[in-house]
C-alpha positions as CSV (number, residue, x, y, z in Angstrom):
1,M,195.7,-171.8,112.2
2,T,199.2,-172.2,110.5
3,E,201.6,-169.4,110.0
4,Y,200.1,-168.5,106.4
5,G,196.5,-169.5,107.3
6,R,196.8,-172.4,104.9
7,G,194.9,-174.9,107.1
8,P,194.3,-176.2,110.7
9,G,197.2,-176.7,112.7
10,S,200.4,-178.4,111.5
11,E,199.1,-180.5,108.7
12,P,201.7,-181.1,106.1
13,W,201.3,-179.9,102.4
14,H,200.2,-182.2,99.8
15,P,202.8,-184.1,97.7
16,D,201.5,-182.5,94.5
17,D,202.4,-179.1,95.9
18,P,205.5,-177.7,94.0
19,L,206.8,-176.4,97.3
20,Y,206.0,-179.5,99.0
21,G,208.5,-180.2,102.2
22,D,210.1,-177.0,102.6
23,D,209.4,-174.6,105.0
24,G,210.4,-171.4,102.9
25,W,210.3,-170.7,99.2
26,G,213.7,-172.2,98.3
27,G,212.2,-175.5,97.2
28,Q,215.2,-177.6,98.1
29,Q,216.6,-175.7,101.1
30,A,216.8,-178.5,103.4
31,Q,218.0,-180.8,101.4
32,Q,220.9,-178.8,100.3
33,G,221.4,-177.6,103.7
34,Q,222.2,-181.3,104.6
35,Q,224.7,-181.7,101.7
36,A,226.4,-178.5,102.7
37,H,226.7,-179.8,106.2
38,P,227.3,-183.3,106.2
39,G,228.2,-183.6,109.8
40,Q,224.6,-182.7,110.7
41,Q,222.2,-185.4,111.4
42,S,218.7,-185.5,111.0
43,P,216.8,-185.5,114.4
44,Y,215.3,-188.9,113.4
45,D,218.7,-190.2,112.2
46,G,218.2,-190.1,108.6
47,R,215.0,-191.9,109.0
48,P,211.7,-190.6,108.0
49,Q,209.4,-189.5,110.9
50,H,207.4,-192.3,112.2
51,H,203.7,-191.7,113.3
52,P,202.3,-194.4,115.3
53,Q,198.8,-194.3,113.7
54,E,200.2,-194.4,110.0
55,P,201.9,-197.4,108.3
56,Q,205.7,-197.4,107.7
57,A,206.7,-194.5,105.3
58,Q,208.2,-197.1,102.8
59,Q,204.8,-198.6,102.4
60,Q,203.0,-195.2,102.1
61,Y,205.0,-193.5,99.8
62,G,206.1,-196.1,97.6
63,D,209.0,-195.2,95.2
64,W,209.1,-191.5,95.6
65,G,212.5,-191.5,97.1
66,A,214.3,-191.6,100.5
67,A,213.9,-189.2,103.1
68,D,217.6,-189.1,103.7
69,Q,218.1,-187.7,100.2
70,G,215.7,-184.9,100.7
71,G,212.5,-186.3,100.3
72,Y,212.0,-186.1,96.5
73,G,213.4,-188.5,93.7
74,Q,214.4,-187.0,90.4
75,Q,212.3,-189.3,88.5
76,Q,209.0,-188.2,90.4
77,Y,210.0,-184.3,89.9
78,P,211.9,-183.9,87.0
79,Q,210.6,-180.4,86.2
80,Y,211.4,-179.3,89.7
81,D,215.1,-180.3,89.4
82,Q,215.5,-178.6,86.0
83,Q,214.2,-175.4,87.7
84,Y,216.8,-175.6,90.4
85,A,219.5,-176.9,88.5
86,P,223.0,-175.8,89.5
87,Q,223.7,-173.5,86.5
88,Q,225.2,-169.9,86.5
89,Q,222.0,-168.7,86.0
90,Y,219.9,-166.1,87.9
91,D,216.1,-166.0,88.5
92,Q,214.1,-163.2,88.0
93,N,214.6,-162.3,91.6
94,G,218.6,-162.1,91.3
95,W,219.2,-165.1,93.0
96,P,221.5,-167.8,91.5
97,V,219.8,-170.6,90.2
98,G,220.4,-173.7,92.3
99,T,221.2,-171.5,95.5
100,P,218.6,-171.6,98.2
101,P,217.3,-168.2,99.4
102,Q,218.6,-167.1,102.7
103,D,214.9,-167.1,104.2
104,P,214.8,-166.9,108.0
105,Y,211.7,-169.2,107.7
106,A,213.8,-172.1,106.2
107,A,214.1,-175.4,108.1
108,G,217.4,-176.0,109.9
109,P,218.7,-178.5,112.2
110,A,216.6,-177.1,114.9
111,D,213.3,-177.9,112.9
112,P,212.9,-181.5,112.5
113,Y,209.7,-181.3,110.2
114,G,211.7,-179.4,107.6
115,Q,213.6,-182.8,106.8
116,Q,210.9,-185.4,106.8
117,T,209.1,-186.7,103.9
118,G,205.5,-186.2,103.1
119,A,202.9,-187.4,105.4
120,Y,200.1,-188.2,102.6
121,G,199.9,-191.0,100.1
122,G,199.1,-190.5,96.6
123,E,195.6,-191.4,97.2
124,Q,194.8,-188.7,99.2
125,A,192.5,-186.1,98.1
126,D,194.2,-182.7,96.9
127,H,193.6,-180.1,99.3
128,Y,195.0,-177.4,97.4
129,G,193.4,-178.1,94.0
130,T,189.8,-176.8,94.7
131,P,188.8,-173.2,93.6
132,D,188.3,-172.1,97.1
133,A,191.9,-173.3,98.2
134,Y,194.6,-170.7,99.3
135,P,197.4,-170.4,96.9
136,P,200.8,-171.6,97.9
137,P,203.0,-169.1,99.7
138,E,205.6,-167.4,97.6
139,P,208.7,-165.7,98.2
140,P,208.7,-161.8,98.8
141,G,209.9,-160.9,95.3
142,R,207.1,-163.1,93.6
143,R,204.3,-162.1,95.7
144,R,202.3,-159.5,94.1
145,A,200.9,-156.4,96.2
146,D,197.0,-156.6,96.9
147,P,195.2,-154.3,94.5
148,E,194.3,-150.8,96.1
149,P,190.4,-150.5,96.8
150,Q,188.5,-148.8,93.9
151,T,186.4,-146.1,95.3
152,D,183.2,-145.0,93.3
153,W,184.4,-141.3,93.3
154,D,187.6,-139.6,92.9
155,P,187.7,-135.9,93.3
156,G,190.5,-135.6,90.9
157,P,193.8,-133.7,91.3
158,D,192.5,-130.4,92.4
159,Q,190.6,-131.8,95.4
160,G,188.5,-128.7,95.8
161,E,184.8,-127.2,94.9
162,H,185.5,-127.3,91.3
163,A,186.1,-130.9,91.2
164,F,182.8,-131.5,93.2
165,F,180.6,-129.4,91.1
166,A,182.1,-130.1,87.6
167,G,181.7,-133.7,87.7
168,G,184.2,-134.4,84.9
169,G,186.9,-136.8,84.9
170,D,190.0,-134.7,83.4
171,D,192.7,-136.1,85.7
172,D,195.5,-133.5,84.3
173,G,193.1,-130.7,85.6
174,D,192.8,-128.8,82.5
175,H,189.0,-129.8,82.0
176,D,189.4,-130.6,78.5
177,D,188.7,-134.4,78.9
178,E,191.5,-135.6,76.7
179,P,192.0,-139.0,75.5
180,G,195.5,-139.3,77.5
181,D,193.6,-138.7,80.8
182,R,193.7,-141.6,83.4
183,R,189.8,-142.3,83.3
184,G,187.4,-142.5,80.5
185,R,184.0,-141.1,80.6
186,G,182.7,-144.4,81.4
187,E,184.9,-144.7,84.6
188,R,183.5,-141.4,85.8
189,R,180.1,-142.5,86.0
190,G,178.5,-143.5,89.4
191,R,176.6,-146.7,90.0
192,G,173.6,-147.1,87.5
193,G,175.7,-145.6,84.6
194,K,174.5,-142.1,85.6
195,E,177.2,-139.1,85.7
196,K,178.1,-137.9,89.2
197,K,177.6,-134.3,87.8
198,R,173.9,-135.0,87.8
199,R,173.8,-136.8,91.0
200,N,175.8,-133.8,92.6
201,G,173.0,-131.3,91.0
202,V,170.3,-133.3,92.6
203,A,172.3,-133.5,95.9
204,C,172.6,-129.7,95.8
205,L,169.0,-129.3,95.0
206,V,168.0,-131.5,97.8
207,V,170.5,-129.3,100.1
208,V,168.8,-126.1,99.0
209,L,165.2,-127.5,99.4
210,V,166.0,-128.6,102.9
211,L,167.7,-125.3,103.8
212,G,164.9,-123.3,102.5
213,G,162.3,-125.2,104.0
214,G,164.0,-125.0,107.6
215,I,164.6,-121.3,106.9
216,G,160.5,-121.3,106.3
217,G,159.8,-123.2,109.2
218,I,161.8,-121.1,111.6
219,G,160.2,-118.1,110.1
220,Y,156.7,-119.3,110.8
221,F,157.6,-120.5,114.3
222,G,159.3,-117.3,115.0
223,Y,156.3,-115.1,113.8
224,Q,154.1,-117.4,116.1
225,F,156.5,-116.8,119.0
226,Y,156.5,-113.4,118.4
227,Q,153.0,-113.2,118.4
228,D,152.4,-115.1,121.4
229,R,155.2,-112.8,123.3
230,F,154.7,-109.6,122.0
231,G,151.4,-109.5,120.0
232,S,148.1,-108.2,121.2
233,A,146.0,-111.1,122.8
234,P,142.5,-111.6,121.3
235,D,140.1,-109.6,123.5
236,F,136.5,-108.5,123.5
237,A,135.5,-104.9,123.8
238,G,133.1,-103.1,126.3
239,D,131.4,-104.2,129.6
240,G,129.6,-107.1,128.2
241,N,126.5,-108.1,126.0
242,G,123.9,-108.0,128.7
243,R,123.7,-112.0,129.3
244,Q,124.5,-112.8,132.7
245,V,126.5,-115.9,133.5
246,S,127.4,-117.6,136.9
247,V,131.0,-118.4,137.2
248,T,132.6,-120.5,139.9
249,I,136.3,-119.9,140.5
250,P,137.9,-122.9,142.5
251,K,140.1,-122.3,145.4
252,G,143.5,-121.6,145.0
253,A,142.9,-120.8,141.2
254,T,145.8,-118.7,139.4
255,G,145.5,-116.1,136.9
256,Y,145.5,-118.4,134.2
257,V,143.1,-121.0,135.8
258,I,140.8,-118.0,136.1
259,G,141.0,-117.0,132.8
260,Q,140.5,-120.8,131.4
261,V,137.2,-120.7,133.1
262,L,136.2,-117.2,132.1
263,K,136.9,-118.1,128.4
264,K,135.3,-121.4,128.8
265,E,132.0,-119.7,129.9
266,G,132.4,-116.9,127.2
267,V,133.1,-114.1,129.2
268,V,136.5,-113.1,128.0
269,K,138.0,-113.9,124.4
270,S,141.6,-115.3,125.4
271,V,143.2,-116.3,128.6
272,D,146.3,-114.1,127.9
273,A,144.0,-111.2,127.7
274,F,142.9,-111.7,131.1
275,V,146.2,-112.6,132.5
276,A,147.5,-109.3,131.2
277,A,144.5,-107.5,132.5
278,Q,144.8,-108.9,135.7
279,A,148.6,-108.1,136.0
280,S,147.9,-104.5,135.1
281,N,145.4,-104.0,137.8
282,P,147.0,-103.3,141.3
283,Q,144.3,-105.4,143.1
284,G,144.3,-108.1,140.5
285,K,146.2,-110.5,142.4
286,T,143.4,-110.3,145.4
287,I,140.8,-112.2,143.2
288,Q,139.4,-115.0,145.5
289,D,137.7,-118.2,144.8
290,G,133.8,-118.3,144.9
291,V,131.0,-117.7,142.6
292,Y,130.8,-114.4,140.6
293,T,128.0,-113.1,138.4
294,L,129.4,-111.7,135.2
295,E,128.6,-111.2,131.7
296,K,129.4,-112.8,128.5
297,E,131.8,-111.1,125.9
298,M,133.4,-108.7,128.3
299,S,136.6,-107.1,127.8
300,A,139.3,-108.6,130.3
301,E,139.6,-105.4,131.7
302,S,136.1,-105.0,132.7
303,A,135.9,-108.5,133.7
304,V,138.9,-108.0,136.3
305,A,137.1,-104.9,137.6
306,L,134.0,-106.5,138.1
307,M,135.4,-109.3,140.1
308,L,136.9,-107.2,142.3
309,S,133.7,-105.6,142.9
310,P,131.2,-106.8,145.8
311,K,128.4,-106.6,143.2
312,S,129.8,-109.7,141.4
313,R,130.4,-111.9,144.5
314,N,128.0,-114.4,145.2
315,N,129.5,-116.8,147.6
316,L,127.9,-118.6,150.6
317,V,129.8,-117.3,153.4
318,I,129.9,-119.3,156.9
319,A,130.5,-117.1,159.8
320,E,132.4,-118.6,162.8
321,G,130.4,-119.9,165.6
322,K,127.6,-120.8,163.1
323,R,125.7,-124.1,163.8
324,N,124.9,-126.7,161.4
325,A,121.3,-126.2,161.6
326,A,121.7,-122.7,160.1
327,I,124.2,-123.5,157.6
328,Y,121.7,-126.2,156.1
329,E,119.2,-123.5,155.3
330,L,121.6,-121.4,153.7
331,I,122.6,-124.0,151.4
332,D,119.1,-124.8,150.6
333,Q,118.4,-121.2,149.7
334,R,121.5,-120.9,147.5
335,L,120.8,-124.2,145.6
336,E,117.2,-123.3,145.5
337,V,115.9,-126.6,146.7
338,E,113.3,-127.4,149.1
339,K,113.7,-126.6,152.5
340,G,115.2,-129.3,154.6
341,T,116.9,-131.2,151.7
342,T,120.5,-130.5,152.8
343,A,119.6,-131.4,156.4
344,K,118.2,-134.7,155.2
345,V,121.4,-135.4,153.4
346,A,123.7,-134.6,156.3
347,K,121.6,-137.0,158.7
348,E,121.1,-139.9,156.4
349,D,124.8,-139.7,154.6
350,W,127.0,-138.3,157.0
351,E,129.5,-141.0,156.9
352,K,130.0,-140.7,153.2
353,L,131.1,-136.9,153.5
354,G,134.9,-137.4,154.5
355,L,134.9,-137.0,158.1
356,P,138.2,-138.5,159.7
357,D,138.3,-141.7,161.6
358,W,138.6,-139.8,165.0
359,A,135.5,-137.9,164.4
360,Q,133.1,-140.8,164.0
361,D,131.2,-143.3,166.3
362,H,130.6,-141.0,169.4
363,E,127.8,-141.5,171.6
364,N,124.9,-139.0,172.2
365,V,126.0,-136.7,169.2
366,K,123.3,-134.6,168.1
367,D,124.8,-134.1,164.8
368,P,128.0,-135.9,163.6
369,L,128.7,-132.9,161.3
370,E,128.7,-130.4,163.9
371,G,132.1,-128.7,164.0
372,F,133.1,-129.7,160.4
373,L,131.3,-127.3,158.3
374,F,134.3,-125.0,158.6
375,P,133.7,-121.3,158.6
376,S,135.0,-119.8,155.2
377,S,133.7,-118.5,151.8
378,Y,132.2,-121.2,149.3
379,G,131.0,-121.0,145.8
380,V,127.6,-122.3,145.9
381,S,125.2,-121.7,143.1
382,K,122.1,-123.6,141.6
383,G,122.6,-126.9,139.9
384,Q,125.1,-128.0,142.7
385,K,124.3,-131.0,144.7
386,P,123.9,-130.4,148.7
387,E,126.4,-133.5,149.1
388,D,129.2,-131.8,147.0
389,V,128.7,-128.7,149.1
390,L,128.9,-130.5,152.6
391,K,132.0,-132.6,151.3
392,R,133.8,-129.4,150.5
393,M,133.1,-127.7,153.9
394,V,134.0,-131.0,155.7
395,A,137.4,-131.2,153.6
396,Q,138.2,-127.6,154.5
397,A,137.5,-128.3,158.3
398,T,139.9,-131.6,158.0
399,A,142.3,-129.8,156.6
400,T,142.6,-127.0,158.9
401,Y,142.5,-129.4,161.9
402,E,145.4,-131.2,160.5
403,K,147.5,-128.3,159.8
404,L,146.9,-126.9,163.4
405,G,147.8,-130.2,164.9
406,V,144.6,-131.2,166.6
407,E,145.2,-134.8,166.5
408,E,148.7,-134.7,167.8
409,K,148.0,-132.3,170.7
410,A,144.7,-133.3,172.2
411,E,146.4,-135.9,174.6
412,S,148.9,-133.2,176.1
413,L,145.8,-131.2,176.9
414,G,144.4,-133.7,179.3
415,L,141.7,-134.7,176.6
416,E,140.9,-138.1,175.5
417,N,140.9,-137.6,171.8
418,P,141.0,-134.8,169.1
419,W,137.1,-134.9,168.9
420,Q,137.0,-133.3,172.7
421,L,139.4,-130.9,171.5
422,V,137.2,-129.5,168.7
423,T,134.2,-129.7,171.3
424,V,136.4,-127.3,173.4
425,A,137.2,-125.1,170.4
426,S,133.3,-124.7,169.8
427,L,132.7,-123.8,173.4
428,V,135.5,-121.3,173.3
429,Q,133.9,-119.9,170.0
430,A,130.4,-119.7,171.5
431,E,131.4,-118.1,174.9
432,G,133.9,-115.7,173.7
433,T,133.2,-112.3,172.6
434,S,136.4,-111.5,171.1
435,H,139.5,-113.3,169.7
436,S,141.4,-111.9,172.8
437,D,139.2,-113.7,174.8
438,F,139.7,-117.2,173.4
439,R,143.0,-118.3,175.3
440,K,141.6,-117.2,178.6
441,M,138.2,-118.7,177.9
442,A,140.0,-122.2,176.9
443,E,141.8,-121.9,180.5
444,V,138.5,-121.5,182.1
445,I,137.3,-124.8,180.6
446,Y,140.2,-126.8,181.1
447,N,140.5,-125.4,184.9
448,R,136.6,-126.4,185.3
449,L,137.5,-130.0,183.9
450,E,140.0,-130.6,186.2
451,P,139.3,-133.4,188.7
452,G,138.9,-132.3,192.5
453,N,138.8,-128.5,192.0
454,T,136.7,-127.0,194.4
455,E,135.4,-124.0,192.4
456,T,133.0,-125.9,190.3
457,N,133.6,-129.7,191.1
458,G,133.9,-130.4,187.5
459,M,130.9,-128.5,186.3
460,L,131.0,-126.3,183.1
461,E,127.6,-124.6,183.6
462,F,127.8,-122.7,180.2
463,D,124.5,-121.3,179.0
464,S,125.5,-122.1,175.4
465,T,125.3,-125.8,175.7
466,Y,121.5,-125.2,176.9
467,N,121.0,-123.1,174.1
468,Y,122.2,-125.5,171.4
469,V,119.9,-128.2,172.7
470,K,117.1,-126.0,172.6
471,N,118.3,-124.3,169.0
472,Q,118.2,-121.0,170.5
473,S,120.3,-118.0,171.6
474,E,118.8,-116.6,174.9
475,I,120.5,-114.4,177.3
476,D,118.0,-114.4,180.4
477,L,117.8,-117.9,181.6
478,S,116.7,-119.0,185.1
479,L,119.0,-121.2,187.2
480,S,116.0,-123.7,187.8
481,E,115.4,-124.2,184.3
482,L,119.0,-124.9,183.6
483,R,119.6,-127.0,186.5
484,N,116.3,-129.2,186.0
485,Y,116.8,-129.9,182.3
486,D,118.0,-133.6,181.6
487,N,120.1,-133.6,178.5
488,P,123.8,-134.9,177.7
489,Y,124.6,-131.4,176.2
490,N,123.3,-129.5,179.3
491,T,126.3,-128.8,181.3
492,Y,124.1,-127.4,183.9
493,Y,122.9,-131.1,184.5
494,Y,125.9,-133.3,183.5
495,K,129.7,-133.0,184.5
496,G,132.4,-132.6,181.9
497,L,132.0,-131.8,178.2
498,P,128.9,-132.3,176.2
499,P,129.0,-135.3,173.6
500,G,130.2,-133.0,170.9
501,P,130.8,-129.7,169.3
502,I,127.9,-127.2,169.7
503,S,129.1,-124.7,166.7
504,N,131.6,-124.5,163.8
505,P,134.8,-122.8,165.5
506,G,136.9,-120.7,163.4
507,E,140.8,-121.0,163.2
508,D,141.5,-118.6,165.8
509,A,139.1,-120.5,168.4
510,V,140.9,-123.7,167.6
511,K,144.6,-121.9,168.3
512,G,143.1,-120.8,171.5
513,A,141.9,-124.0,172.7
514,L,145.4,-125.5,171.7
515,D,147.3,-122.8,173.5
516,P,145.5,-121.7,176.7
517,T,146.5,-119.1,179.2
518,D,147.9,-120.1,182.5
519,G,146.3,-117.2,184.8
520,G,144.3,-119.4,187.2
521,W,140.9,-118.3,185.6
522,F,137.6,-120.0,186.5
523,Y,134.8,-117.6,185.9
524,F,134.1,-115.0,183.1
525,I,131.2,-112.4,182.4
526,S,130.6,-110.0,179.6
527,L,129.2,-106.6,180.9
528,D,128.8,-104.9,177.6
529,G,128.5,-107.9,175.1
530,K,131.9,-107.1,173.7
531,T,134.5,-108.0,176.1
532,S,134.7,-110.3,178.8
533,E,135.8,-110.2,182.6
534,F,137.6,-112.9,184.1
535,T,138.0,-113.9,187.8
536,K,139.5,-116.4,189.7
537,T,137.0,-116.9,192.6
538,N,133.4,-117.2,193.1
539,A,133.3,-114.1,195.5
540,E,134.8,-111.9,192.6
541,H,132.6,-113.6,190.0
542,Q,129.3,-112.6,192.1
543,K,130.5,-108.9,192.5
544,L,130.3,-108.7,188.4
545,V,127.1,-110.5,188.3
546,D,125.4,-108.1,190.5
547,K,127.0,-105.1,188.5
548,W,125.6,-106.6,185.3
549,N,122.0,-107.0,186.9
550,A,122.1,-103.7,188.2
551,S,122.9,-102.2,184.6
552,R,119.9,-103.9,183.5
553,G,117.6,-103.0,186.0
554,N,117.1,-106.3,187.5
């Protein structure tokens, strides 16, 4: 763009422009400058500038005048010459007429383009005659300042609240709307011809409504917040309406979860009431998972009290060391299904019940789920499916074994896999008479399994394995019977561990199997059925056996 933004680049002005040929606003500045300094020459030796792509200047310009005389002839621009004739007159800017203004942008010897003739012929289109063209530049004295932007609203001289709400146009501040005021009534109107007073009034009304609605909303939600935090929660009265209901509380349920279950079953009226009652009861946090028999429409306080009482508990409790066959029967009774239903599901669908990979595909196993119906308390009630109950028990066993590190520690104990470790734990549980026995009992097993030991020669000889095959719990067993019964689970007949667990060990028995003692124990016997005596040699063990037989009169 040029300096004034008139066109693209250095394109010369059109000859019809009154200021054609000068770089300032003096009209004849360059020409008169030449007359004042005759010693100076044009950079083009007094000749018009030559453009290779155009014909010679004389052919293009015709009779307009020579370039060495200023570029304009008197005949072509008489009105131009009259305007700047050398008379003792002054124009409206105070300059002597005929004297060029001392403009820093005027052409001089260093600017060769200030002395050359026009570059366009008469037939060229006028680039400045269109309505969209920029006007030619004017000297500073002739330029008009840009009009100030008009705003839609002027607050007036006082600039305060009164000006905003008054809406008037009285510019002198006396509020009389005199004819001499700068603005009339029409100018004080906003868009659409409406007075700003009305618009300001509407705006104030909107603000009031918004603030009023906000205050009302805050008041409403504040009331709700107060009710939720400090108001009394809805609650029933009394100990119930006599209609019993069986409620199952999931494992790990918090007070809010328990309250949600009870509310859903119609026992309590609100969750908050139950949570408050549980918090106020010193034993409230001891409520466990399981099945409870409660009544509908109980007060939260009475519901908490009944759940803490043994009268309401209806859980299926699996004791440590119980065999699967007995557990199947208990599940059938609790679900009120035909006897043998759960055992059938376990036999046919055991692969679908969630056993870990390391607990599958072992040979000669009597029951694949043995050792995985973990001893615990389970909420079991009529209407549930046997497979769902079994899945919960298997999941509990798997989680416990994983927590204790059964899979990671089996190899360090000289065992082939974690399945064998669970089997050891089941033997510890079956043969031990107390939790203090478990670590010593585990050492007895590992010592007897040690290859090359001369005490047992790799034979475990546990009565419990024989009883497992026979599905019995006898004490008085003859050696001839034990040593002549061919079955993989009979440790009097086969060396090493049985094919799989013989019971469901508890957590303490598993811990004992994971951390055996190191006392050199090989033998054990219980004289009173409550504690076990451990010895290192067969001779010591035989003395205890004779003592036991004598106490029984044998």
